[in-house]
PyMOL Python script that loads the backbone (N, CA, C, O; Angstrom):
from pymol import cmd

cmd.read_pdbstr("""\
ATOM      1  N   MET A   1     -29.542  86.905  58.059  1.00  0.00           N
ATOM      2  CA  MET A   1     -30.680  85.758  57.321  1.00  0.00           C
ATOM      3  C   MET A   1     -30.088  85.069  56.345  1.00  0.00           C
ATOM      4  O   MET A   1     -29.892  85.744  55.334  1.00  0.00           O
ATOM      5  N   LYS A   2     -29.740  83.973  56.296  1.00  0.00           N
ATOM      6  CA  LYS A   2     -29.875  83.212  54.936  1.00  0.00           C
ATOM      7  C   LYS A   2     -31.247  82.120  54.889  1.00  0.00           C
ATOM      8  O   LYS A   2     -31.680  81.293  55.691  1.00  0.00           O
ATOM      9  N   LEU A   3     -31.637  82.536  53.645  1.00  0.00           N
ATOM     10  CA  LEU A   3     -33.016  81.974  52.920  1.00  0.00           C
ATOM     11  C   LEU A   3     -32.848  81.006  52.391  1.00  0.00           C
ATOM     12  O   LEU A   3     -31.980  81.140  51.529  1.00  0.00           O
ATOM     13  N   LYS A   4     -33.410  79.613  52.473  1.00  0.00           N
ATOM     14  CA  LYS A   4     -33.631  78.658  51.040  1.00  0.00           C
ATOM     15  C   LYS A   4     -34.821  78.240  50.652  1.00  0.00           C
ATOM     16  O   LYS A   4     -35.390  77.244  51.098  1.00  0.00           O
ATOM     17  N   PRO A   5     -35.319  79.123  49.649  1.00  0.00           N
ATOM     18  CA  PRO A   5     -36.878  78.436  49.339  1.00  0.00           C
ATOM     19  C   PRO A   5     -37.252  77.405  48.862  1.00  0.00           C
ATOM     20  O   PRO A   5     -36.491  76.918  48.027  1.00  0.00           O
ATOM     21  N   LEU A   6     -38.335  76.770  49.124  1.00  0.00           N
ATOM     22  CA  LEU A   6     -38.669  75.363  48.952  1.00  0.00           C
ATOM     23  C   LEU A   6     -39.275  75.317  47.411  1.00  0.00           C
ATOM     24  O   LEU A   6     -39.706  76.298  46.804  1.00  0.00           O
ATOM     25  N   PHE A   7     -39.234  74.416  47.080  1.00  0.00           N
ATOM     26  CA  PHE A   7     -40.073  74.036  45.916  1.00  0.00           C
ATOM     27  C   PHE A   7     -39.847  74.798  44.551  1.00  0.00           C
ATOM     28  O   PHE A   7     -38.679  74.721  44.170  1.00  0.00           O
ATOM     29  N   ASP A   8     -40.523  75.374  43.889  1.00  0.00           N
ATOM     30  CA  ASP A   8     -40.518  76.504  42.908  1.00  0.00           C
ATOM     31  C   ASP A   8     -40.451  77.605  43.325  1.00  0.00           C
ATOM     32  O   ASP A   8     -40.478  78.400  42.385  1.00  0.00           O
ATOM     33  N   ARG A   9     -40.366  78.144  44.393  1.00  0.00           N
ATOM     34  CA  ARG A   9     -40.013  79.588  44.991  1.00  0.00           C
ATOM     35  C   ARG A   9     -39.066  80.286  44.735  1.00  0.00           C
ATOM     36  O   ARG A   9     -38.029  79.628  44.652  1.00  0.00           O
ATOM     37  N   ILE A  10     -38.935  81.429  44.555  1.00  0.00           N
ATOM     38  CA  ILE A  10     -37.158  82.313  44.397  1.00  0.00           C
ATOM     39  C   ILE A  10     -37.652  83.463  44.972  1.00  0.00           C
ATOM     40  O   ILE A  10     -38.740  84.032  44.891  1.00  0.00           O
ATOM     41  N   VAL A  11     -36.739  83.665  45.505  1.00  0.00           N
ATOM     42  CA  VAL A  11     -36.142  85.482  46.223  1.00  0.00           C
ATOM     43  C   VAL A  11     -35.908  86.109  45.441  1.00  0.00           C
ATOM     44  O   VAL A  11     -35.314  85.772  44.416  1.00  0.00           O
ATOM     45  N   LEU A  12     -36.400  87.435  45.771  1.00  0.00           N
ATOM     46  CA  LEU A  12     -35.903  88.616  44.695  1.00  0.00           C
ATOM     47  C   LEU A  12     -35.706  89.811  45.591  1.00  0.00           C
ATOM     48  O   LEU A  12     -36.274  90.273  46.581  1.00  0.00           O
ATOM     49  N   LEU A  13     -34.734  90.105  44.888  1.00  0.00           N
ATOM     50  CA  LEU A  13     -34.428  91.848  45.393  1.00  0.00           C
ATOM     51  C   LEU A  13     -34.858  92.543  44.549  1.00  0.00           C
ATOM     52  O   LEU A  13     -34.293  92.551  43.455  1.00  0.00           O
ATOM     53  N   PRO A  14     -36.010  93.361  44.788  1.00  0.00           N
ATOM     54  CA  PRO A  14     -36.692  94.335  44.079  1.00  0.00           C
ATOM     55  C   PRO A  14     -35.825  95.399  43.535  1.00  0.00           C
ATOM     56  O   PRO A  14     -35.147  95.808  44.478  1.00  0.00           O
ATOM     57  N   LYS A  15     -35.469  96.172  42.222  1.00  0.00           N
ATOM     58  CA  LYS A  15     -34.485  97.100  42.022  1.00  0.00           C
ATOM     59  C   LYS A  15     -35.376  98.849  42.902  1.00  0.00           C
ATOM     60  O   LYS A  15     -36.567  99.038  43.150  1.00  0.00           O
ATOM     61  N   LYS A  16     -34.627  99.427  43.048  1.00  0.00           N
ATOM     62  CA  LYS A  16     -35.315 100.502  43.407  1.00  0.00           C
ATOM     63  C   LYS A  16     -36.329 101.414  42.152  1.00  0.00           C
ATOM     64  O   LYS A  16     -35.896 101.546  41.008  1.00  0.00           O
ATOM     65  N   ALA A  17     -37.368 101.850  42.474  1.00  0.00           N
ATOM     66  CA  ALA A  17     -38.385 102.210  41.246  1.00  0.00           C
ATOM     67  C   ALA A  17     -37.247 103.892  40.828  1.00  0.00           C
ATOM     68  O   ALA A  17     -36.472 104.486  41.579  1.00  0.00           O
ATOM     69  N   GLU A  18     -37.578 104.159  39.531  1.00  0.00           N
ATOM     70  CA  GLU A  18     -36.970 105.236  38.886  1.00  0.00           C
ATOM     71  C   GLU A  18     -37.491 106.383  39.412  1.00  0.00           C
ATOM     72  O   GLU A  18     -38.613 106.415  39.919  1.00  0.00           O
ATOM     73  N   GLU A  19     -36.585 107.559  39.312  1.00  0.00           N
ATOM     74  CA  GLU A  19     -37.061 108.890  39.966  1.00  0.00           C
ATOM     75  C   GLU A  19     -37.983 109.063  39.005  1.00  0.00           C
ATOM     76  O   GLU A  19     -38.071 108.557  37.886  1.00  0.00           O
ATOM     77  N   THR A  20     -38.859 110.064  39.739  1.00  0.00           N
ATOM     78  CA  THR A  20     -39.355 110.946  38.569  1.00  0.00           C
ATOM     79  C   THR A  20     -38.757 111.924  37.890  1.00  0.00           C
ATOM     80  O   THR A  20     -37.727 112.331  38.428  1.00  0.00           O
ATOM     81  N   LYS A  21     -39.187 112.660  36.458  1.00  0.00           N
ATOM     82  CA  LYS A  21     -38.612 113.332  35.985  1.00  0.00           C
ATOM     83  C   LYS A  21     -39.888 114.194  36.129  1.00  0.00           C
ATOM     84  O   LYS A  21     -41.070 113.977  36.396  1.00  0.00           O
ATOM     85  N   GLY A  22     -38.778 115.750  35.702  1.00  0.00           N
ATOM     86  CA  GLY A  22     -39.494 117.008  35.888  1.00  0.00           C
ATOM     87  C   GLY A  22     -39.414 117.681  37.219  1.00  0.00           C
ATOM     88  O   GLY A  22     -39.668 118.885  37.188  1.00  0.00           O
ATOM     89  N   GLY A  23     -39.167 117.254  38.185  1.00  0.00           N
ATOM     90  CA  GLY A  23     -39.241 117.809  39.354  1.00  0.00           C
ATOM     91  C   GLY A  23     -40.302 117.306  40.397  1.00  0.00           C
ATOM     92  O   GLY A  23     -40.232 117.555  41.600  1.00  0.00           O
ATOM     93  N   ILE A  24     -40.936 116.834  40.015  1.00  0.00           N
ATOM     94  CA  ILE A  24     -42.211 116.437  41.019  1.00  0.00           C
ATOM     95  C   ILE A  24     -41.536 115.688  42.181  1.00  0.00           C
ATOM     96  O   ILE A  24     -40.574 114.964  41.928  1.00  0.00           O
ATOM     97  N   LEU A  25     -41.947 115.809  43.329  1.00  0.00           N
ATOM     98  CA  LEU A  25     -41.951 114.979  43.990  1.00  0.00           C
ATOM     99  C   LEU A  25     -42.713 113.775  44.778  1.00  0.00           C
ATOM    100  O   LEU A  25     -43.138 114.206  45.850  1.00  0.00           O
ATOM    101  N   LEU A  26     -42.984 112.553  44.601  1.00  0.00           N
ATOM    102  CA  LEU A  26     -43.707 111.861  45.226  1.00  0.00           C
ATOM    103  C   LEU A  26     -43.200 111.028  46.191  1.00  0.00           C
ATOM    104  O   LEU A  26     -42.072 110.543  46.106  1.00  0.00           O
ATOM    105  N   PRO A  27     -44.208 110.759  47.410  1.00  0.00           N
ATOM    106  CA  PRO A  27     -43.764 110.338  48.407  1.00  0.00           C
ATOM    107  C   PRO A  27     -43.835 108.673  48.112  1.00  0.00           C
ATOM    108  O   PRO A  27     -44.557 108.117  47.285  1.00  0.00           O
ATOM    109  N   SER A  28     -42.948 108.097  48.961  1.00  0.00           N
ATOM    110  CA  SER A  28     -42.643 106.580  48.468  1.00  0.00           C
ATOM    111  C   SER A  28     -43.711 105.952  48.244  1.00  0.00           C
ATOM    112  O   SER A  28     -43.660 105.295  47.204  1.00  0.00           O
ATOM    113  N   VAL A  29     -44.798 105.881  48.884  1.00  0.00           N
ATOM    114  CA  VAL A  29     -45.933 105.103  48.838  1.00  0.00           C
ATOM    115  C   VAL A  29     -46.891 105.147  47.509  1.00  0.00           C
ATOM    116  O   VAL A  29     -47.561 104.244  47.007  1.00  0.00           O
ATOM    117  N   ALA A  30     -46.704 106.660  47.072  1.00  0.00           N
ATOM    118  CA  ALA A  30     -47.517 107.081  45.657  1.00  0.00           C
ATOM    119  C   ALA A  30     -46.758 106.600  44.474  1.00  0.00           C
ATOM    120  O   ALA A  30     -47.188 106.427  43.333  1.00  0.00           O
ATOM    121  N   GLN A  31     -45.655 106.427  44.894  1.00  0.00           N
ATOM    122  CA  GLN A  31     -44.782 105.625  43.440  1.00  0.00           C
ATOM    123  C   GLN A  31     -45.155 104.515  43.174  1.00  0.00           C
ATOM    124  O   GLN A  31     -45.981 104.024  43.944  1.00  0.00           O
ATOM    125  N   GLU A  32     -44.616 103.571  41.797  1.00  0.00           N
ATOM    126  CA  GLU A  32     -44.849 102.461  41.267  1.00  0.00           C
ATOM    127  C   GLU A  32     -43.942 101.419  41.760  1.00  0.00           C
ATOM    128  O   GLU A  32     -42.731 101.634  41.718  1.00  0.00           O
ATOM    129  N   LYS A  33     -44.422 100.253  42.249  1.00  0.00           N
ATOM    130  CA  LYS A  33     -43.321  99.271  42.650  1.00  0.00           C
ATOM    131  C   LYS A  33     -42.310  99.090  41.107  1.00  0.00           C
ATOM    132  O   LYS A  33     -42.869  99.320  40.034  1.00  0.00           O
ATOM    133  N   SER A  34     -41.107  98.748  41.124  1.00  0.00           N
ATOM    134  CA  SER A  34     -40.736  98.015  40.264  1.00  0.00           C
ATOM    135  C   SER A  34     -40.983  96.737  40.215  1.00  0.00           C
ATOM    136  O   SER A  34     -41.038  96.006  41.204  1.00  0.00           O
ATOM    137  N   GLN A  35     -41.160  96.363  38.958  1.00  0.00           N
ATOM    138  CA  GLN A  35     -41.161  95.420  38.495  1.00  0.00           C
ATOM    139  C   GLN A  35     -39.974  94.077  38.126  1.00  0.00           C
ATOM    140  O   GLN A  35     -40.051  92.888  37.815  1.00  0.00           O
ATOM    141  N   ILE A  36     -39.231  94.767  38.296  1.00  0.00           N
ATOM    142  CA  ILE A  36     -37.773  94.463  37.556  1.00  0.00           C
ATOM    143  C   ILE A  36     -37.062  94.067  39.148  1.00  0.00           C
ATOM    144  O   ILE A  36     -37.281  94.844  40.078  1.00  0.00           O
ATOM    145  N   ALA A  37     -36.200  92.804  39.379  1.00  0.00           N
ATOM    146  CA  ALA A  37     -35.510  92.342  40.513  1.00  0.00           C
ATOM    147  C   ALA A  37     -34.235  91.428  40.463  1.00  0.00           C
ATOM    148  O   ALA A  37     -33.988  90.770  39.452  1.00  0.00           O
ATOM    149  N   LYS A  38     -33.775  91.413  41.096  1.00  0.00           N
ATOM    150  CA  LYS A  38     -32.467  90.175  41.162  1.00  0.00           C
ATOM    151  C   LYS A  38     -33.115  89.083  41.746  1.00  0.00           C
ATOM    152  O   LYS A  38     -33.973  89.135  42.628  1.00  0.00           O
ATOM    153  N   VAL A  39     -32.481  87.717  40.996  1.00  0.00           N
ATOM    154  CA  VAL A  39     -32.706  86.636  41.959  1.00  0.00           C
ATOM    155  C   VAL A  39     -31.788  86.464  43.010  1.00  0.00           C
ATOM    156  O   VAL A  39     -30.670  86.326  42.514  1.00  0.00           O
ATOM    157  N   VAL A  40     -31.753  86.407  44.263  1.00  0.00           N
ATOM    158  CA  VAL A  40     -31.019  85.909  45.334  1.00  0.00           C
ATOM    159  C   VAL A  40     -31.020  84.917  45.853  1.00  0.00           C
ATOM    160  O   VAL A  40     -30.065  84.711  46.602  1.00  0.00           O
ATOM    161  N   ALA A  41     -32.037  83.870  45.719  1.00  0.00           N
ATOM    162  CA  ALA A  41     -32.042  82.593  46.146  1.00  0.00           C
ATOM    163  C   ALA A  41     -33.173  81.876  45.361  1.00  0.00           C
ATOM    164  O   ALA A  41     -34.257  82.429  45.175  1.00  0.00           O
ATOM    165  N   VAL A  42     -32.812  80.270  44.773  1.00  0.00           N
ATOM    166  CA  VAL A  42     -33.737  79.836  43.922  1.00  0.00           C
ATOM    167  C   VAL A  42     -33.985  78.279  44.929  1.00  0.00           C
ATOM    168  O   VAL A  42     -33.163  77.736  45.667  1.00  0.00           O
ATOM    169  N   GLY A  43     -35.252  77.906  44.656  1.00  0.00           N
ATOM    170  CA  GLY A  43     -35.634  76.461  45.612  1.00  0.00           C
ATOM    171  C   GLY A  43     -35.313  75.811  44.307  1.00  0.00           C
ATOM    172  O   GLY A  43     -35.273  76.293  43.175  1.00  0.00           O
ATOM    173  N   GLN A  44     -35.087  74.558  44.754  1.00  0.00           N
ATOM    174  CA  GLN A  44     -34.861  73.069  43.857  1.00  0.00           C
ATOM    175  C   GLN A  44     -35.898  72.257  43.060  1.00  0.00           C
ATOM    176  O   GLN A  44     -35.932  71.073  42.724  1.00  0.00           O
ATOM    177  N   GLY A  45     -36.803  73.386  42.857  1.00  0.00           N
ATOM    178  CA  GLY A  45     -37.999  72.660  41.583  1.00  0.00           C
ATOM    179  C   GLY A  45     -39.046  71.853  42.576  1.00  0.00           C
ATOM    180  O   GLY A  45     -38.869  71.669  43.780  1.00  0.00           O
ATOM    181  N   GLY A  46     -40.104  71.444  41.844  1.00  0.00           N
ATOM    182  CA  GLY A  46     -41.081  70.586  42.236  1.00  0.00           C
ATOM    183  C   GLY A  46     -41.577  70.047  41.404  1.00  0.00           C
ATOM    184  O   GLY A  46     -41.038  70.200  40.308  1.00  0.00           O
ATOM    185  N   THR A  47     -42.654  69.277  41.449  1.00  0.00           N
ATOM    186  CA  THR A  47     -43.640  69.219  40.866  1.00  0.00           C
ATOM    187  C   THR A  47     -45.119  69.681  40.688  1.00  0.00           C
ATOM    188  O   THR A  47     -45.724  70.260  41.590  1.00  0.00           O
ATOM    189  N   CYS A  48     -45.706  69.372  39.389  1.00  0.00           N
ATOM    190  CA  CYS A  48     -46.757  69.933  38.907  1.00  0.00           C
ATOM    191  C   CYS A  48     -47.744  69.387  38.221  1.00  0.00           C
ATOM    192  O   CYS A  48     -47.502  69.283  37.019  1.00  0.00           O
ATOM    193  N   ASP A  49     -48.896  68.958  38.613  1.00  0.00           N
ATOM    194  CA  ASP A  49     -49.496  67.986  37.715  1.00  0.00           C
ATOM    195  C   ASP A  49     -48.976  66.682  37.564  1.00  0.00           C
ATOM    196  O   ASP A  49     -49.462  66.096  36.596  1.00  0.00           O
ATOM    197  N   GLY A  50     -48.139  66.036  38.214  1.00  0.00           N
ATOM    198  CA  GLY A  50     -47.519  65.081  38.349  1.00  0.00           C
ATOM    199  C   GLY A  50     -46.448  65.062  37.447  1.00  0.00           C
ATOM    200  O   GLY A  50     -46.291  63.915  37.028  1.00  0.00           O
ATOM    201  N   LYS A  51     -45.528  65.974  36.905  1.00  0.00           N
ATOM    202  CA  LYS A  51     -44.691  66.489  35.849  1.00  0.00           C
ATOM    203  C   LYS A  51     -43.565  67.191  36.974  1.00  0.00           C
ATOM    204  O   LYS A  51     -43.976  67.604  38.058  1.00  0.00           O
ATOM    205  N   ASP A  52     -42.176  67.274  36.608  1.00  0.00           N
ATOM    206  CA  ASP A  52     -41.272  67.796  37.181  1.00  0.00           C
ATOM    207  C   ASP A  52     -40.975  69.312  37.069  1.00  0.00           C
ATOM    208  O   ASP A  52     -40.293  69.463  36.055  1.00  0.00           O
ATOM    209  N   THR A  53     -41.111  70.027  37.439  1.00  0.00           N
ATOM    210  CA  THR A  53     -40.913  71.624  36.827  1.00  0.00           C
ATOM    211  C   THR A  53     -39.450  71.980  37.532  1.00  0.00           C
ATOM    212  O   THR A  53     -39.133  72.066  38.718  1.00  0.00           O
ATOM    213  N   PRO A  54     -38.748  72.136  36.396  1.00  0.00           N
ATOM    214  CA  PRO A  54     -36.991  72.365  36.313  1.00  0.00           C
ATOM    215  C   PRO A  54     -37.280  73.556  36.779  1.00  0.00           C
ATOM    216  O   PRO A  54     -38.343  74.130  36.545  1.00  0.00           O
ATOM    217  N   MET A  55     -36.154  74.112  37.623  1.00  0.00           N
ATOM    218  CA  MET A  55     -35.852  75.717  37.642  1.00  0.00           C
ATOM    219  C   MET A  55     -35.508  76.357  36.426  1.00  0.00           C
ATOM    220  O   MET A  55     -34.632  75.735  35.826  1.00  0.00           O
ATOM    221  N   LEU A  56     -35.925  77.463  35.814  1.00  0.00           N
ATOM    222  CA  LEU A  56     -35.347  78.297  34.869  1.00  0.00           C
ATOM    223  C   LEU A  56     -34.673  79.543  34.998  1.00  0.00           C
ATOM    224  O   LEU A  56     -34.176  80.045  33.990  1.00  0.00           O
ATOM    225  N   VAL A  57     -34.584  80.135  36.148  1.00  0.00           N
ATOM    226  CA  VAL A  57     -33.623  80.985  36.639  1.00  0.00           C
ATOM    227  C   VAL A  57     -32.850  80.275  37.421  1.00  0.00           C
ATOM    228  O   VAL A  57     -32.932  79.131  37.869  1.00  0.00           O
ATOM    229  N   LYS A  58     -31.708  81.544  37.566  1.00  0.00           N
ATOM    230  CA  LYS A  58     -30.224  81.251  38.433  1.00  0.00           C
ATOM    231  C   LYS A  58     -29.898  82.303  39.531  1.00  0.00           C
ATOM    232  O   LYS A  58     -30.725  83.161  39.839  1.00  0.00           O
ATOM    233  N   LEU A  59     -29.213  82.254  39.858  1.00  0.00           N
ATOM    234  CA  LEU A  59     -28.887  83.212  41.183  1.00  0.00           C
ATOM    235  C   LEU A  59     -27.956  84.417  40.339  1.00  0.00           C
ATOM    236  O   LEU A  59     -27.015  84.147  39.592  1.00  0.00           O
ATOM    237  N   GLY A  60     -28.439  85.749  40.637  1.00  0.00           N
ATOM    238  CA  GLY A  60     -27.968  86.640  40.117  1.00  0.00           C
ATOM    239  C   GLY A  60     -28.859  87.137  38.966  1.00  0.00           C
ATOM    240  O   GLY A  60     -28.727  88.328  38.688  1.00  0.00           O
ATOM    241  N   ASP A  61     -29.872  86.317  38.147  1.00  0.00           N
ATOM    242  CA  ASP A  61     -30.594  86.514  36.933  1.00  0.00           C
ATOM    243  C   ASP A  61     -31.251  87.785  37.377  1.00  0.00           C
ATOM    244  O   ASP A  61     -31.654  87.893  38.535  1.00  0.00           O
ATOM    245  N   GLU A  62     -31.400  88.935  36.336  1.00  0.00           N
ATOM    246  CA  GLU A  62     -32.423  90.185  36.286  1.00  0.00           C
ATOM    247  C   GLU A  62     -33.595  89.485  36.005  1.00  0.00           C
ATOM    248  O   GLU A  62     -33.383  88.685  35.094  1.00  0.00           O
ATOM    249  N   VAL A  63     -34.847  89.452  36.445  1.00  0.00           N
ATOM    250  CA  VAL A  63     -36.032  89.100  35.985  1.00  0.00           C
ATOM    251  C   VAL A  63     -37.112  90.339  35.910  1.00  0.00           C
ATOM    252  O   VAL A  63     -36.786  91.482  36.231  1.00  0.00           O
ATOM    253  N   LEU A  64     -38.121  90.077  35.561  1.00  0.00           N
ATOM    254  CA  LEU A  64     -39.186  90.589  35.248  1.00  0.00           C
ATOM    255  C   LEU A  64     -40.447  89.993  35.841  1.00  0.00           C
ATOM    256  O   LEU A  64     -40.721  88.846  35.490  1.00  0.00           O
ATOM    257  N   PHE A  65     -41.422  90.744  36.872  1.00  0.00           N
ATOM    258  CA  PHE A  65     -42.105  89.551  37.504  1.00  0.00           C
ATOM    259  C   PHE A  65     -43.622  90.480  37.673  1.00  0.00           C
ATOM    260  O   PHE A  65     -43.859  91.683  37.566  1.00  0.00           O
ATOM    261  N   SER A  66     -44.204  89.672  37.885  1.00  0.00           N
ATOM    262  CA  SER A  66     -45.775  89.919  37.823  1.00  0.00           C
ATOM    263  C   SER A  66     -46.145  90.821  39.023  1.00  0.00           C
ATOM    264  O   SER A  66     -45.716  90.507  40.133  1.00  0.00           O
ATOM    265  N   LYS A  67     -46.974  92.011  38.858  1.00  0.00           N
ATOM    266  CA  LYS A  67     -47.159  93.262  39.524  1.00  0.00           C
ATOM    267  C   LYS A  67     -47.608  92.968  41.054  1.00  0.00           C
ATOM    268  O   LYS A  67     -47.276  93.655  42.019  1.00  0.00           O
ATOM    269  N   TYR A  68     -48.461  91.768  41.088  1.00  0.00           N
ATOM    270  CA  TYR A  68     -48.935  91.768  42.752  1.00  0.00           C
ATOM    271  C   TYR A  68     -48.429  90.317  43.148  1.00  0.00           C
ATOM    272  O   TYR A  68     -49.028  89.648  43.990  1.00  0.00           O
ATOM    273  N   ALA A  69     -47.444  89.929  42.580  1.00  0.00           N
ATOM    274  CA  ALA A  69     -47.298  88.309  42.916  1.00  0.00           C
ATOM    275  C   ALA A  69     -46.653  88.301  44.223  1.00  0.00           C
ATOM    276  O   ALA A  69     -46.597  89.490  44.535  1.00  0.00           O
ATOM    277  N   GLY A  70     -46.208  87.701  45.026  1.00  0.00           N
ATOM    278  CA  GLY A  70     -45.304  87.070  45.705  1.00  0.00           C
ATOM    279  C   GLY A  70     -45.921  87.658  47.384  1.00  0.00           C
ATOM    280  O   GLY A  70     -47.051  87.966  47.763  1.00  0.00           O
ATOM    281  N   VAL A  71     -44.445  87.618  48.160  1.00  0.00           N
ATOM    282  CA  VAL A  71     -44.910  87.949  49.635  1.00  0.00           C
ATOM    283  C   VAL A  71     -43.934  88.594  49.968  1.00  0.00           C
ATOM    284  O   VAL A  71     -42.888  88.044  49.624  1.00  0.00           O
ATOM    285  N   GLU A  72     -43.764  89.853  50.673  1.00  0.00           N
ATOM    286  CA  GLU A  72     -42.497  90.748  50.991  1.00  0.00           C
ATOM    287  C   GLU A  72     -42.169  90.610  52.327  1.00  0.00           C
ATOM    288  O   GLU A  72     -43.074  90.386  53.130  1.00  0.00           O
ATOM    289  N   PHE A  73     -41.217  90.692  52.636  1.00  0.00           N
ATOM    290  CA  PHE A  73     -40.595  90.576  53.964  1.00  0.00           C
ATOM    291  C   PHE A  73     -39.165  91.820  53.893  1.00  0.00           C
ATOM    292  O   PHE A  73     -38.536  92.207  52.908  1.00  0.00           O
ATOM    293  N   GLU A  74     -39.051  92.112  55.038  1.00  0.00           N
ATOM    294  CA  GLU A  74     -37.939  93.002  54.949  1.00  0.00           C
ATOM    295  C   GLU A  74     -36.916  92.524  56.138  1.00  0.00           C
ATOM    296  O   GLU A  74     -37.276  92.276  57.289  1.00  0.00           O
ATOM    297  N   ASP A  75     -35.488  92.435  55.615  1.00  0.00           N
ATOM    298  CA  ASP A  75     -34.682  91.898  56.512  1.00  0.00           C
ATOM    299  C   ASP A  75     -33.564  92.961  56.475  1.00  0.00           C
ATOM    300  O   ASP A  75     -33.307  93.593  55.451  1.00  0.00           O
ATOM    301  N   ASN A  76     -32.833  93.146  57.791  1.00  0.00           N
ATOM    302  CA  ASN A  76     -31.953  94.348  57.477  1.00  0.00           C
ATOM    303  C   ASN A  76     -32.091  95.915  56.718  1.00  0.00           C
ATOM    304  O   ASN A  76     -31.122  96.577  56.345  1.00  0.00           O
ATOM    305  N   GLY A  77     -33.240  96.242  56.617  1.00  0.00           N
ATOM    306  CA  GLY A  77     -33.406  97.085  56.003  1.00  0.00           C
ATOM    307  C   GLY A  77     -33.624  97.203  54.549  1.00  0.00           C
ATOM    308  O   GLY A  77     -33.638  98.254  53.907  1.00  0.00           O
ATOM    309  N   GLN A  78     -33.811  95.883  54.056  1.00  0.00           N
ATOM    310  CA  GLN A  78     -34.196  95.466  52.590  1.00  0.00           C
ATOM    311  C   GLN A  78     -35.124  94.732  52.404  1.00  0.00           C
ATOM    312  O   GLN A  78     -35.208  93.645  52.976  1.00  0.00           O
ATOM    313  N   THR A  79     -36.114  95.227  51.468  1.00  0.00           N
ATOM    314  CA  THR A  79     -37.216  94.289  51.117  1.00  0.00           C
ATOM    315  C   THR A  79     -37.153  93.407  50.284  1.00  0.00           C
ATOM    316  O   THR A  79     -36.731  93.823  49.205  1.00  0.00           O
ATOM    317  N   PHE A  80     -37.462  92.044  50.317  1.00  0.00           N
ATOM    318  CA  PHE A  80     -37.523  91.141  49.495  1.00  0.00           C
ATOM    319  C   PHE A  80     -38.599  90.531  49.292  1.00  0.00           C
ATOM    320  O   PHE A  80     -39.503  90.595  50.126  1.00  0.00           O
ATOM    321  N   ILE A  81     -38.736  89.754  48.046  1.00  0.00           N
ATOM    322  CA  ILE A  81     -40.283  89.331  47.387  1.00  0.00           C
ATOM    323  C   ILE A  81     -39.512  87.705  47.401  1.00  0.00           C
ATOM    324  O   ILE A  81     -38.320  87.404  47.346  1.00  0.00           O
ATOM    325  N   ILE A  82     -40.761  86.838  47.500  1.00  0.00           N
ATOM    326  CA  ILE A  82     -40.619  85.121  47.453  1.00  0.00           C
ATOM    327  C   ILE A  82     -42.139  85.107  46.950  1.00  0.00           C
ATOM    328  O   ILE A  82     -43.223  85.403  47.452  1.00  0.00           O
ATOM    329  N   VAL A  83     -41.515  84.421  45.212  1.00  0.00           N
ATOM    330  CA  VAL A  83     -42.504  84.398  44.119  1.00  0.00           C
ATOM    331  C   VAL A  83     -42.125  83.056  43.658  1.00  0.00           C
ATOM    332  O   VAL A  83     -41.047  82.462  43.658  1.00  0.00           O
ATOM    333  N   ARG A  84     -43.569  82.669  43.179  1.00  0.00           N
ATOM    334  CA  ARG A  84     -43.303  81.230  42.441  1.00  0.00           C
ATOM    335  C   ARG A  84     -42.516  81.328  41.036  1.00  0.00           C
ATOM    336  O   ARG A  84     -42.435  82.445  40.525  1.00  0.00           O
ATOM    337  N   GLN A  85     -41.935  80.228  40.384  1.00  0.00           N
ATOM    338  CA  GLN A  85     -41.383  80.375  39.280  1.00  0.00           C
ATOM    339  C   GLN A  85     -42.673  81.091  38.043  1.00  0.00           C
ATOM    340  O   GLN A  85     -42.335  82.018  37.307  1.00  0.00           O
ATOM    341  N   ALA A  86     -43.632  80.697  38.005  1.00  0.00           N
ATOM    342  CA  ALA A  86     -45.016  80.971  37.232  1.00  0.00           C
ATOM    343  C   ALA A  86     -44.941  82.159  37.277  1.00  0.00           C
ATOM    344  O   ALA A  86     -45.296  82.615  36.191  1.00  0.00           O
ATOM    345  N   ASP A  87     -44.536  83.271  38.281  1.00  0.00           N
ATOM    346  CA  ASP A  87     -44.902  84.718  38.656  1.00  0.00           C
ATOM    347  C   ASP A  87     -43.632  85.332  37.573  1.00  0.00           C
ATOM    348  O   ASP A  87     -43.661  86.478  37.124  1.00  0.00           O
ATOM    349  N   ILE A  88     -42.841  84.607  37.352  1.00  0.00           N
ATOM    350  CA  ILE A  88     -41.646  85.366  36.887  1.00  0.00           C
ATOM    351  C   ILE A  88     -41.830  85.809  35.007  1.00  0.00           C
ATOM    352  O   ILE A  88     -41.655  84.974  34.120  1.00  0.00           O
ATOM    353  N   LEU A  89     -42.024  86.556  34.876  1.00  0.00           N
ATOM    354  CA  LEU A  89     -42.552  86.619  33.337  1.00  0.00           C
ATOM    355  C   LEU A  89     -41.451  86.768  32.359  1.00  0.00           C
ATOM    356  O   LEU A  89     -41.741  86.567  31.179  1.00  0.00           O
ATOM    357  N   ALA A  90     -40.219  87.093  32.664  1.00  0.00           N
ATOM    358  CA  ALA A  90     -39.263  87.239  31.580  1.00  0.00           C
ATOM    359  C   ALA A  90     -37.578  87.158  32.402  1.00  0.00           C
ATOM    360  O   ALA A  90     -37.425  87.383  33.603  1.00  0.00           O
ATOM    361  N   VAL A  91     -36.713  86.879  31.671  1.00  0.00           N
ATOM    362  CA  VAL A  91     -35.684  86.942  32.400  1.00  0.00           C
ATOM    363  C   VAL A  91     -34.808  88.224  31.544  1.00  0.00           C
ATOM    364  O   VAL A  91     -34.737  88.139  30.318  1.00  0.00           O
ATOM    365  N   ILE A  92     -34.311  89.121  32.094  1.00  0.00           N
ATOM    366  CA  ILE A  92     -33.521  90.356  31.484  1.00  0.00           C
ATOM    367  C   ILE A  92     -31.990  90.129  30.791  1.00  0.00           C
ATOM    368  O   ILE A  92     -31.109  89.832  31.598  1.00  0.00           O
ATOM    369  N   GLU A  93     -31.684  90.216  29.690  1.00  0.00           N
ATOM    370  CA  GLU A  93     -30.207  90.145  29.480  1.00  0.00           C
ATOM    371  C   GLU A  93     -29.858  91.155  28.859  1.00  0.00           C
ATOM    372  O   GLU A  93     -28.673  91.321  28.567  1.00  0.00           O
TER     373      GLU A  93
END
""", "prot")
cmd.dss("prot")
cmd.show_as("cartoon", "prot")
cmd.util.cbc("prot")
cmd.orient("prot")
């Protein structure tokens, strides 16, 4: 599937959560979700309050995003998240 996000939306591929240390096994539903992801698709930007909003992230960037942001969907066994640019907190360099 090839996605083309609209306006200021970004498609992210979340990194896997870190394994727990100390040998304690937690089921996947009990583990915290990672807030770090790779940008796999970027919209063309949009307008907010009558001003153009340029896209500040690009394909391949690693970003930190808000914990409860976006819409999750699954394709070919991989989980993706679509967020608005405002939900991106930082670009990790």
